[in-house]
N, C-alpha and C positions, 0 to 999 in steps of 0.2 A: 433672671433668670428664666422669666414668663417668658418676653420678650425671642429670647435664645431658643427654649425649648419648642416656641410656635415656627421660628425659622423653618425652624428642623422636623418640624412636621407636615411641613406645607412641599417642602425639596419631598418630604417622606412620603409622600399624596403622587407626586408624577406629574399634574396636572400644570402646565404651563399657564390655567387661569393664575392665579399666585405669585405668577411673573415676573409684574410688572411694583405689587407688592414688594418683593424682596430686593427690588432693586432701590425704590424710597428710602429704603434703609441699611444699603451696599456701603454708604457716606456717614454708619453711628456713630458720637464719639463713640462709646464701647465698643473696645476691642475684641468683648466676645460675638457680641450684636451682628458687627457687620462682616465677621470670619464667617458666624452661621450659614449670613444672606448670600455670603459670596461659595460656598459647598452648595447652599441648597441648590444656586442660580446653577453650581459646575453641574450638581445631578441632575436637574432638571434640560438639562442641553445636550448633559448623554445621555437622557432618555432617550429624547425627544430624536437623536442620531442615530438607535438602535432599532431592526427593526425584531419585536419579538412575537416566538411563535409561541404558543401553548398547545402543547399536544392534551388532547383529551383520553383519558383511560378510563 
C-alpha cells in the first residue's frame, strides 16, 4: 500500500525528476504497483505537454 501511495504522490507532484523512479517499478510483480506507476507516468507526461497559465487574482 505504501508503494502504491508513493507512486500516486510522485505523479501528483508533477515534477519529472520522479520519472526515473517510477519507470523502475513499471514492471513490478504487484499489479497495483505497476499500474500506479503507469498512471503516474501518464500524468507526468500530460503535465509536461500542457501550457499551464496561472492567473493572479
